[in-house]
C-alpha positions as CSV (number, residue, x, y, z in Angstrom):
1,M,49.2,37.1,9.8
2,I,51.7,34.6,11.0
3,F,53.5,33.0,7.6
4,P,54.8,29.5,8.1
5,K,58.8,29.2,7.4
6,K,60.0,28.7,4.1
7,N,62.3,25.9,5.3
8,S,59.5,24.2,6.8
9,V,58.1,20.8,5.8
10,E,54.8,22.4,6.5
11,T,55.3,25.1,3.4
12,T,53.4,22.6,1.4
13,R,50.5,22.3,3.2
14,P,47.8,25.3,3.2
15,W,47.5,27.1,6.8
16,W,43.6,25.6,7.2
17,E,44.8,22.2,7.0
18,T,47.3,22.2,10.0
19,S,46.0,20.5,13.2
20,A,48.3,22.6,15.3
21,P,46.6,25.2,17.2
22,I,47.0,29.0,16.4
23,K,48.9,30.4,19.7
24,S,49.9,34.0,18.7
25,S,48.1,36.9,20.1
26,R,48.2,38.9,16.8
27,S,46.0,35.8,15.4
28,K,43.4,36.2,18.0
29,I,43.2,39.7,17.2
30,F,42.7,38.9,13.5
31,I,40.2,36.5,14.4
32,T,38.0,39.4,16.8
33,A,38.6,41.8,13.8
34,L,37.2,39.5,10.8
35,L,34.2,38.7,13.2
36,A,33.9,42.7,13.9
37,S,34.1,43.6,10.5
38,C,31.5,40.7,9.1
39,L,29.3,42.4,12.0
40,G,29.6,45.8,10.9
41,G,28.9,44.1,7.3
42,F,25.7,42.7,8.8
43,L,25.1,46.1,10.1
44,G,25.2,47.6,7.1
45,V,27.1,50.7,8.1
46,T,30.8,51.9,7.3
47,A,33.0,53.6,9.7
48,T,32.0,56.8,8.6
49,G,28.6,56.1,8.7
50,G,27.3,55.8,5.3
51,T,25.4,52.8,4.0
52,I,27.2,49.9,2.3
53,F,24.7,49.0,-0.2
54,S,24.6,52.3,-1.9
55,S,26.6,51.3,-4.6
56,A,26.0,47.6,-4.3
57,N,23.9,45.7,-7.3
58,I,21.7,43.7,-5.6
59,V,20.5,40.7,-8.0
60,N,17.5,38.3,-7.4
61,S,18.1,34.8,-7.7
62,S,15.8,31.6,-8.1
63,S,17.0,28.1,-8.1
64,T,15.5,24.8,-9.1
65,I,14.9,21.6,-7.6
66,E,15.4,18.9,-10.1
67,R,13.7,15.6,-8.6
68,A,14.8,12.3,-10.2
69,P,12.3,10.2,-11.8
70,D,12.8,7.7,-9.5
71,S,12.5,9.4,-6.5
72,V,9.6,9.7,-4.0
73,A,8.8,12.9,-5.4
74,G,9.2,11.8,-8.8
75,I,7.1,8.6,-8.3
76,A,4.2,10.6,-6.6
77,Q,4.0,13.2,-9.5
78,R,4.0,10.4,-12.2
79,V,1.0,7.9,-9.7
80,L,-1.3,10.9,-8.2
81,P,-3.0,11.8,-11.5
82,S,-4.4,8.6,-11.5
83,V,-5.5,8.3,-8.0
84,V,-9.5,9.4,-6.8
85,S,-11.4,10.1,-3.8
86,I,-14.6,8.0,-3.9
87,N,-17.7,9.5,-1.6
88,T,-20.8,7.5,-1.3
89,R,-24.0,8.8,0.5
90,S,-26.7,6.4,1.5
91,A,-29.8,6.1,4.4
92,N,-27.7,4.5,5.8
93,G,-24.8,7.4,6.3
94,G,-21.8,7.9,4.1
95,G,-18.4,6.9,3.8
96,T,-15.2,7.9,1.9
97,G,-12.2,6.1,0.1
98,S,-9.9,5.7,-2.5
99,G,-9.4,4.2,-6.2
100,F,-7.3,4.4,-9.2
101,V,-7.4,4.5,-12.6
102,F,-7.5,0.7,-13.7
103,D,-8.3,1.2,-17.2
104,S,-8.1,4.9,-19.5
105,N,-12.0,4.2,-20.6
106,G,-13.0,5.3,-17.0
107,Y,-12.9,2.2,-15.3
108,I,-11.7,2.7,-11.6
109,L,-11.1,-0.1,-9.4
110,T,-10.9,0.3,-5.3
111,N,-12.7,-2.3,-2.5
112,N,-15.9,-3.8,-2.3
113,H,-15.9,-2.4,1.2
114,V,-15.9,1.2,0.1
115,I,-19.4,1.2,-2.2
116,D,-21.0,-1.5,-1.0
117,N,-23.3,0.9,1.1
118,V,-24.9,1.8,-2.2
119,A,-24.7,-0.9,-4.2
120,D,-28.6,-1.5,-4.0
121,G,-28.8,1.5,-6.0
122,K,-30.5,4.0,-3.3
123,G,-27.8,6.2,-2.9
124,S,-25.3,8.3,-4.5
125,L,-21.6,7.7,-5.4
126,R,-19.1,10.5,-6.4
127,V,-15.8,10.2,-8.0
128,T,-13.2,13.3,-7.5
129,L,-9.9,13.4,-9.8
130,N,-6.8,14.4,-8.9
131,N,-7.2,17.5,-11.0
132,G,-10.5,18.4,-9.3
133,D,-12.7,17.2,-11.7
134,V,-16.0,15.5,-10.3
135,Y,-18.1,12.4,-11.5
136,G,-20.7,10.7,-10.9
137,G,-20.0,7.0,-10.5
138,T,-22.0,3.7,-11.4
139,I,-20.8,0.1,-9.9
140,V,-19.9,-2.6,-12.9
141,G,-19.1,-5.1,-10.7
142,R,-18.1,-6.3,-7.3
143,D,-16.6,-9.4,-5.5
144,S,-17.2,-9.4,-1.4
145,S,-15.1,-12.6,-1.6
146,Y,-11.8,-10.5,-2.4
147,D,-13.2,-7.2,-1.3
148,L,-12.8,-5.7,-5.0
149,A,-15.3,-3.5,-7.0
150,I,-14.9,-1.7,-10.1
151,I,-16.8,1.5,-10.6
152,K,-17.2,3.4,-13.7
153,V,-17.2,7.2,-14.5
154,S,-18.2,9.1,-18.0
155,A,-14.4,10.2,-18.8
156,T,-12.3,8.7,-21.0
157,N,-8.5,9.2,-21.7
158,L,-7.8,9.0,-18.2
159,P,-4.2,8.1,-16.8
160,A,-4.1,4.3,-16.0
161,L,-1.4,3.2,-13.8
162,E,1.1,0.5,-14.8
163,F,0.8,-2.8,-13.2
164,G,3.8,-4.8,-11.5
165,N,4.2,-8.0,-10.3
166,S,3.1,-9.0,-6.8
167,D,4.7,-12.3,-6.9
168,T,8.3,-11.3,-7.0
169,V,7.7,-8.3,-4.3
170,A,10.4,-8.9,-1.6
171,V,10.4,-8.0,1.9
172,G,12.6,-4.8,2.4
173,D,11.1,-3.5,-0.8
174,P,10.3,0.1,-1.0
175,V,6.8,1.0,-1.3
176,I,4.6,4.4,-1.4
177,A,1.2,4.3,-0.3
178,I,-1.5,7.2,-2.2
179,G,-4.8,7.6,-1.3
180,S,-7.4,9.6,1.0
181,P,-6.9,9.4,4.7
182,L,-9.5,10.8,6.6
183,G,-11.1,12.6,3.2
184,L,-7.3,14.3,2.5
185,S,-7.1,13.3,-0.8
186,G,-3.4,13.2,-2.8
187,T,-2.0,12.0,0.4
188,V,1.5,10.2,0.4
189,T,3.2,8.0,2.7
190,L,6.6,5.9,2.5
191,G,7.0,2.9,3.9
192,I,8.1,-0.8,2.7
193,I,7.2,-4.4,2.3
194,S,7.1,-5.9,5.8
195,A,5.9,-8.9,5.3
196,K,3.9,-11.5,2.5
197,N,0.7,-13.9,2.4
198,R,-0.3,-12.4,5.5
199,P,-3.9,-14.1,6.2
200,V,-6.0,-11.2,6.6
201,T,-9.7,-10.2,7.3
202,A,-11.1,-6.9,5.4
203,G,-14.4,-5.8,4.3
204,K,-17.8,-6.4,6.8
205,S,-18.0,-9.1,9.3
206,G,-20.0,-12.3,9.5
207,T,-20.6,-13.8,6.1
208,E,-19.1,-10.8,4.0
209,S,-16.0,-11.1,5.5
210,S,-13.5,-10.8,2.9
211,F,-10.4,-12.9,3.7
212,I,-6.6,-11.9,1.9
213,N,-3.8,-12.9,1.1
214,A,-1.8,-9.8,1.8
215,L,1.1,-7.7,1.5
216,Q,1.9,-6.1,4.9
217,T,3.5,-3.0,4.7
218,D,4.5,0.0,7.9
219,A,3.7,2.9,5.4
220,A,0.9,4.7,6.8
221,I,-2.4,3.6,5.7
222,N,-5.6,5.1,7.6
223,P,-9.4,4.8,7.3
224,G,-10.0,6.2,4.0
225,N,-6.9,4.9,2.2
226,S,-9.0,1.7,1.4
227,G,-9.0,1.2,-2.4
228,G,-5.9,3.4,-3.2
229,P,-2.7,2.0,-5.0
230,L,0.4,0.7,-2.9
231,V,2.8,1.2,-5.3
232,D,6.9,0.2,-5.9
233,A,9.8,1.8,-6.3
234,T,9.1,2.1,-10.3
235,G,5.9,3.8,-9.5
236,A,3.8,0.4,-10.4
237,V,1.1,-0.8,-8.6
238,I,1.6,-3.7,-6.5
239,G,-1.5,-3.8,-4.3
240,V,-4.3,-2.4,-3.6
241,N,-4.4,-1.0,0.0
242,S,-7.5,-2.5,2.0
243,A,-7.2,-3.1,5.7
244,I,-5.3,-1.7,8.9
245,A,-5.0,-3.2,12.3
246,S,-5.3,-1.7,15.0
247,L,-5.4,-2.0,18.9
248,G,-8.9,-2.5,19.2
249,S,-9.6,1.1,21.2
250,A,-11.8,3.7,19.6
251,S,-8.4,5.7,20.5
252,Q,-6.3,3.6,18.5
253,T,-7.9,3.5,14.7
254,G,-5.0,5.2,13.1
255,S,-1.7,3.3,11.3
256,I,0.1,1.9,14.0
257,G,2.5,0.7,10.9
258,L,0.7,-2.7,10.0
259,G,-1.0,-1.6,6.8
260,F,-2.5,-4.8,4.3
261,A,-2.5,-4.5,0.7
262,I,-4.5,-7.1,-1.9
263,P,-1.4,-8.1,-4.4
264,I,-2.3,-6.7,-7.8
265,N,-2.1,-9.9,-9.6
266,Q,-5.1,-11.4,-7.8
267,A,-6.7,-7.8,-7.9
268,K,-6.3,-7.3,-11.7
269,K,-7.6,-10.9,-12.6
270,T,-10.8,-10.2,-10.3
271,A,-10.8,-6.7,-11.8
272,D,-11.0,-7.8,-15.2
273,Q,-13.6,-10.3,-14.7
274,L,-15.8,-7.9,-13.0
275,I,-15.1,-5.3,-16.4
276,K,-16.2,-8.3,-18.9
277,S,-19.3,-9.7,-16.9
278,G,-20.1,-7.7,-14.0
279,R,-19.2,-11.3,-12.0
280,A,-15.8,-12.5,-10.8
281,T,-15.0,-16.3,-9.9
282,Y,-12.9,-17.9,-7.4
283,P,-11.9,-21.4,-6.4
284,V,-13.0,-23.2,-3.6
285,L,-12.5,-26.5,-2.3
286,G,-16.0,-27.3,-1.2
287,V,-15.9,-27.8,2.3
288,S,-17.0,-25.5,5.6
289,L,-14.3,-25.3,8.0
290,D,-14.4,-24.9,11.7
291,M,-13.7,-21.1,12.2
292,N,-13.1,-21.9,16.1
293,F,-10.8,-24.3,15.8
294,T,-7.9,-23.9,18.0
295,G,-5.5,-26.7,17.3
296,V,-3.0,-26.8,14.5
297,G,-4.5,-26.7,11.0
298,A,-8.1,-26.3,9.3
299,Q,-10.5,-28.3,10.5
300,V,-13.3,-29.6,8.4
301,A,-16.4,-28.8,10.6
302,N,-18.5,-31.6,12.3
303,S,-21.7,-31.1,10.6
304,N,-23.8,-32.9,8.0
305,N,-23.4,-30.2,5.2
306,A,-19.7,-29.6,6.2
307,I,-18.6,-31.5,2.7
308,L,-20.0,-30.5,-0.3
309,A,-21.6,-33.3,-2.4
310,G,-20.2,-33.4,-5.7
311,G,-17.6,-30.6,-4.8
312,P,-13.7,-31.3,-5.3
313,A,-13.1,-32.4,-1.4
314,A,-16.1,-34.7,-2.0
315,K,-14.3,-36.1,-4.7
316,A,-11.1,-36.6,-3.1
317,G,-12.9,-38.4,-0.3
318,L,-12.5,-35.6,3.0
319,L,-15.1,-36.1,5.5
320,A,-16.3,-34.1,8.3
321,G,-13.5,-33.8,11.4
322,D,-10.7,-34.3,9.0
323,T,-8.1,-31.8,9.5
324,I,-6.1,-30.0,6.6
325,T,-2.3,-29.8,7.7
326,K,-0.8,-28.9,4.6
327,F,-1.5,-27.0,1.1
328,E,1.1,-27.6,-1.6
329,G,3.5,-28.8,0.9
330,K,3.2,-25.6,3.2
331,S,1.6,-25.8,6.1
332,I,-1.5,-24.5,7.5
333,N,-1.5,-23.4,10.8
334,A,-5.2,-21.9,11.0
335,P,-8.7,-21.8,9.0
336,E,-7.6,-18.5,7.6
337,E,-4.5,-19.2,5.9
338,L,-6.1,-22.6,4.2
339,I,-8.9,-19.9,2.6
340,V,-6.4,-17.2,1.5
341,A,-3.8,-20.5,-0.2
342,I,-7.2,-21.7,-1.9
343,R,-8.1,-18.4,-3.2
344,A,-4.6,-17.6,-4.5
345,K,-5.2,-20.2,-6.7
346,N,-7.2,-20.4,-10.1
347,V,-10.3,-22.1,-10.8
348,G,-9.5,-25.4,-12.5
349,D,-6.0,-25.8,-10.6
350,K,-4.8,-29.4,-9.4
351,V,-3.4,-28.9,-6.0
352,T,-2.3,-31.3,-3.1
353,L,-4.0,-31.7,0.4
354,T,-2.7,-33.6,3.2
355,Y,-5.1,-33.9,6.1
356,I,-5.3,-36.0,9.5
357,R,-7.8,-38.1,10.3
358,K,-7.7,-40.6,13.3
359,S,-4.1,-39.8,13.8
360,K,-3.2,-41.0,10.0
361,E,-1.4,-38.7,7.7
362,V,-3.0,-38.9,4.0
363,T,-2.1,-36.6,0.9
364,V,-4.9,-36.2,-2.4
365,S,-4.8,-34.3,-5.2
366,V,-7.6,-32.2,-5.4
367,T,-9.2,-29.8,-8.4
368,L,-10.4,-26.5,-7.6
369,E,-13.8,-25.7,-9.1
370,A,-15.4,-22.3,-9.3
371,G,-17.6,-21.1,-6.0
372,K,-21.2,-19.6,-6.3
373,N,-21.5,-16.0,-6.1
């Protein structure tokens, strides 16, 4: 081996830190010999042909990976016991979905569209807990306007999830979606909040459509995830996974990074009402909107029954054909935006509307009333 000279300034540095190349042929021989000795060690024989393990003391070792409570694995470990799989069977077919323990006394929160095929009582509803226990479920109440439902199982002391505050969620916050996509229970996916206040239609088409003022996420959500929780970095629920965007092709119905969840603040309010009375109330303006209107804003339909007699809009002086352009000072670009903005409020709230009639802009105050289920 080559040693540095004692009077060299490099004597204070180990040989492996020098950036100068090793030029000695003897060094090359040493490195080759080292590699050869390593190879001999792997082959497990000595120069005389004996095994080198004859006198070795082999000790088995094991290691445990410690996962921080705020890691994805740590959060999943805490949340998974509260997430359930839901299976329905009826004469019209079956379906699968997800849900989570809303109350430890056996109340499960899910989407209305997960259980609506057995809502008439002519079918079966089965709930499978994360530990494998299976229970028959009964529908306590459901609301198609918010696409939410409460079902109950005969179990107590279930691990209920903690609720977060969906109003304080910010774009870019990390989130985890948990559910049973395509029947694969206990599936965990990771993403972020991509956007807030997205007007999204969920549930069935037509009159049963549910308009959601949704949280958008790129966490993978697929059919079967509906009703499962979207949780934040603390493991608290901030949304109920409800809808996905697709490319409109039968071959492209899976996740494309555009998933939507009902904010938990709204979901909790509706769920509490369903548990208490089996019904939920929601605020209305008392107008019928033209859903085919292509201009900017939300236009009141041009029909004789477009304004509910004695309703909030009628009291404020709105007429058929008026175009609502602002709600609480925020611009309204489409009918769906107005619907979700109203449904994010409470019955009895006083709000301001700005509408245009014959090129004239008018701002009025309106008190929202309860819609009829």
